[in-house]
C-alpha positions as CSV (number, residue, x, y, z in Angstrom):
1,M,124.9,102.4,87.2
2,S,123.8,105.3,85.1
3,S,125.6,108.4,83.9
4,I,123.7,111.5,85.1
5,L,124.2,115.2,84.2
6,V,123.4,117.9,86.8
7,A,123.3,121.1,84.7
8,Y,122.6,124.4,86.4
9,A,122.8,128.2,86.2
10,T,123.4,130.3,89.2
11,G,123.4,134.0,90.2
12,E,125.2,134.3,93.5
13,G,126.0,130.6,94.1
14,Q,123.1,129.0,96.0
15,T,122.0,127.0,92.9
16,A,125.5,125.8,92.5
17,A,125.6,124.6,96.1
18,V,122.3,122.8,95.6
19,A,123.5,121.2,92.4
20,D,126.6,120.0,94.1
21,R,124.6,118.5,96.9
22,V,122.3,116.8,94.4
23,G,125.3,115.4,92.6
24,T,126.9,114.1,95.8
25,V,123.7,112.3,96.9
26,V,123.1,110.8,93.4
27,G,126.8,109.9,93.1
28,G,126.6,108.3,96.5
29,R,124.1,105.8,95.1
30,G,126.7,104.6,92.7
31,H,125.9,106.7,89.6
32,D,128.5,108.5,87.5
33,V,127.6,112.2,88.0
34,D,128.9,115.4,86.2
35,V,127.8,118.7,87.8
36,V,128.1,121.4,85.2
37,D,127.7,125.2,85.4
38,L,125.9,126.3,82.2
39,G,127.7,129.6,82.6
40,G,130.8,127.9,81.1
41,D,132.1,128.2,77.6
42,A,130.4,125.1,76.2
43,A,127.1,123.5,77.2
44,P,127.5,119.7,77.9
45,G,126.2,117.2,75.4
46,V,123.0,115.7,76.8
47,V,123.1,112.6,74.5
48,S,126.1,111.2,76.3
49,Y,124.1,110.9,79.6
50,D,121.4,108.4,80.7
51,A,119.5,111.0,82.7
52,V,119.6,114.8,83.2
53,I,118.8,117.1,86.2
54,V,118.5,120.8,85.5
55,G,118.6,123.5,88.1
56,S,117.9,127.2,88.0
57,S,117.4,130.2,90.3
58,V,114.6,132.7,89.8
59,H,115.5,136.4,89.7
60,Y,112.7,139.0,89.3
61,G,110.3,136.3,88.3
62,R,112.4,134.8,85.5
63,H,114.8,131.9,85.1
64,G,118.2,132.5,83.6
65,K,118.7,132.7,79.8
66,R,121.4,130.0,79.9
67,V,118.9,127.5,81.4
68,R,116.2,128.4,78.9
69,R,118.6,128.1,76.0
70,F,120.0,124.8,77.3
71,V,116.6,123.2,77.6
72,R,115.3,124.5,74.2
73,D,118.5,123.4,72.4
74,N,118.3,119.9,74.0
75,R,114.5,119.4,74.0
76,A,114.5,116.2,71.9
77,A,117.3,114.6,73.9
78,L,115.7,115.5,77.2
79,A,112.4,114.0,76.1
80,A,114.2,110.7,75.4
81,R,115.6,110.1,78.9
82,P,114.6,110.6,82.5
83,T,114.8,114.2,83.6
84,A,114.2,116.4,86.6
85,F,114.1,120.1,87.3
86,F,114.7,122.1,90.5
87,Q,114.1,125.7,91.1
88,L,115.4,128.1,93.8
89,S,113.4,131.2,94.7
90,L,112.7,133.4,97.7
91,A,109.0,132.8,97.1
92,S,109.6,129.2,98.1
93,A,111.4,130.3,101.2
94,E,108.6,132.7,102.3
95,G,106.2,129.8,102.8
96,S,102.8,131.7,102.7
97,D,100.1,130.2,100.4
98,D,100.5,133.1,98.0
99,A,104.2,132.8,97.9
100,V,104.0,129.0,97.3
101,A,101.6,129.6,94.5
102,E,103.9,132.3,93.1
103,A,106.9,129.9,93.1
104,A,104.7,127.2,91.4
105,G,103.7,129.7,88.8
106,Y,107.4,130.4,88.0
107,V,107.9,126.7,87.3
108,E,104.8,126.3,85.2
109,A,105.6,129.4,83.1
110,F,109.2,128.2,82.5
111,L,108.3,124.6,81.6
112,E,105.6,125.9,79.2
113,A,107.9,128.5,77.6
114,V,110.6,125.9,76.9
115,D,108.1,123.0,76.1
116,W,109.6,120.6,78.5
117,H,108.0,117.9,80.8
118,P,110.5,116.7,83.3
119,D,109.7,113.6,85.3
120,R,110.4,115.2,88.7
121,V,110.2,118.8,89.8
122,A,111.2,120.4,93.1
123,Q,111.2,123.9,94.5
124,F,113.6,125.1,97.2
125,G,114.1,128.3,99.1
126,G,117.1,130.2,97.8
127,A,119.3,132.7,99.6
128,L,119.8,136.4,100.1
129,R,123.4,137.2,99.3
130,Y,123.6,140.9,100.3
131,S,127.4,140.6,100.5
132,K,127.5,139.9,96.7
133,Y,125.0,142.5,95.6
134,G,126.1,145.9,94.4
135,F,124.8,149.0,96.3
136,L,121.8,149.6,94.1
137,R,120.7,145.9,94.0
138,R,121.1,145.7,97.8
139,L,118.7,148.6,98.2
140,V,116.2,147.1,95.7
141,M,116.3,143.7,97.3
142,R,115.9,145.1,100.8
143,R,112.9,147.1,99.7
144,M,111.4,144.1,97.8
145,V,111.8,141.4,100.5
146,G,112.7,143.1,103.7
147,D,109.3,142.7,105.2
148,S,109.1,139.0,104.3
149,F,112.6,138.2,105.7
150,P,113.2,140.5,108.6
151,E,115.8,138.1,110.0
152,A,118.1,138.5,106.9
153,D,121.3,140.3,107.7
154,P,121.4,143.3,105.3
155,A,125.2,143.3,105.5
156,G,125.7,139.5,105.0
157,D,124.1,136.4,103.6
158,T,121.1,134.4,104.7
159,E,120.3,130.9,103.4
160,F,116.8,129.6,103.2
161,T,117.5,126.2,101.5
162,D,116.1,123.1,103.3
163,W,119.0,120.6,102.8
164,D,116.9,117.7,103.9
165,E,114.4,118.5,101.1
166,V,117.3,118.7,98.6
167,E,118.6,115.3,99.6
168,A,115.1,113.8,99.5
169,F,114.7,115.1,96.0
170,A,118.1,113.8,94.9
171,N,117.3,110.4,96.3
172,D,113.8,110.4,94.6
173,V,115.3,111.3,91.2
174,A,118.0,108.6,91.6
175,A,115.4,106.0,92.5
176,F,113.2,107.0,89.6
177,V,116.2,106.7,87.2
178,E,117.1,103.3,88.7
179,G,113.5,102.1,88.3
180,R,113.2,103.3,84.7
181,L,116.6,102.3,83.4
182,G,117.3,99.4,85.7
183,A,120.2,99.1,88.1
184,A,123.4,97.7,86.8
185,P,124.7,94.4,88.3
186,D,127.2,94.7,91.0
187,A,130.6,95.4,89.4
188,G,132.3,92.8,91.5
189,A,129.8,90.0,90.7
190,D,130.7,87.3,88.1
191,A,128.1,87.4,85.4
192,T,128.5,83.6,84.8
193,D,128.0,82.8,88.5
194,P,124.3,81.6,88.9
195,A,124.4,82.9,92.5
196,S,125.2,86.5,91.4
């Protein structure tokens, strides 16, 4: 099967959780998967992978610098292989028409800014991690999103990610990669056996 990189940047950890789930689902289909946090010391080498999935959260309407830099630095290599992008935002979690359009606008602006055209794109609801925010950020976030998410515990964490959607996206990306690159023959089959 194929070697697939899942590269992501996370703020409070929800994007990492989604990247891990994507990696688990894709790996469960027989692919070799590396899930890599772009916040580490060295960005992974894209050219050593058959396909790449990139994930990012949105904070205050912007994607993280590490994700933007990773895509820009690897634009040619990404264009030469199957790719996918997923985004986490509270706008996707809100669900109103305006919020859905806002989330789609974040994706469009990001892809235009980095000049990248992934084969698959997904948008997922993120999380409110009040337990990880400092005092000032907690106040700002409660003021910004409190009306939209009254069920969110202001002293704890609330997750808005639809894990069924995440798994469907991972399976779709894996199927696309398999269709584009072809599935490897079963490792246990004898290549000289006409029945295999």
